[in-house]
N, C-alpha and C positions, 0 to 999 in steps of 0.2 A: 791444403788448398792455398792458392795464391790469388790475391786481389790485384788488379791492375787499375790504377786510378789515372784517368786522363787529366792532362794539365790544361790550364786555361790558355796557355801559349801553344799554338799548334806546332811550333818549331822545337819545343822541348819534349824530351822523352817522357812517356807516362811513368808514374810511380807504380811499382809492384811491391806488395807486402805479403809475406807468408806468415802463417801462424808458426811460432809464437811471436814473431816480430810485430805483427799487427797489434797484439795485446800490449807489448812493450811500448810501441809507438803511441797507443791511446793513453796509457798510463803517463808516459813522459809528456805528452801534449797537455793532459789534464794538470799535471804538476806545473808545467810552464804557465798555464793560465792562472794558477793559484786557486783553483776551484775545488770544492769537495766533489765526491762522486755525484751527490744529489744536485749540486749547482751545475756541474758539467752536463749531467743528463738533461736538465732543463734547457740548457743552452743548445744542445744537439737535438732535443725533442724525444728523449727516451727516459726511462726510469733509472734511478741509481742502481737498482739491481742489474739492469742491462749493462750499465757501465762496468760494474763489478765482473759480470760474466765475460765481457769483452776483455778486460784486463787480465783475467785469469785463464783465458783461452777456452772457456767452456761454451762460448757462443761467438759467432762471427757477425760483424756488422753487415747490414744490407748495403747495396751499392749506393743508395741515397745517403745513408749515414756516412759512408766513406767519403763521398763528395763533400759533405758538410764538415767532416774532420779536416779534410785537405784545405778547405776555405778558411777554417778557423786557424790552422797552422800558418797559412799565408798572411793572416791578419797581424801576425807577430813579426813580419818583415824577415830580415836576415836570420834571426834566431829560429823562426818557424821553418824557413826554407832549409836551414841546416839540419833541423830535426827530421824533416822529410827525407833529406839526402842520406842521413845516417841509417835510416831503415829501408832505403831503396835497395831492392834486389835487382842486380843487373848482371848479365843480360836477361831479358825476359825469356821465360821458358816457352817453347812452342806449345800451343794448345791451352795456355793459361786463360781463364775466363777474363774478359774485358768488361770493366765496369766504368760507367761514366760516359760523357759524350765523346764521340770520336771525330 
């Protein structure tokens, strides 16, 4: 499954993340924030068990959670943007589900 995350800037391409890249992105973002899974879950509004499942690829975040993760990454400026770019799958595959505002 692939997630497409719309960007706040309409001129920028949306981010698309496939599993297991989504789980790696979430783990790296959490490590960038310096938070435990429990603290990160509180920040995003989920339990630490959910964060663990995301990171291990056993569960996929909702579209709302992906938008929150994108916003959190962008709060870290260039470092967060670089992290988003690292996991960006490009080009977008046809028929990939689109999540976020368009």
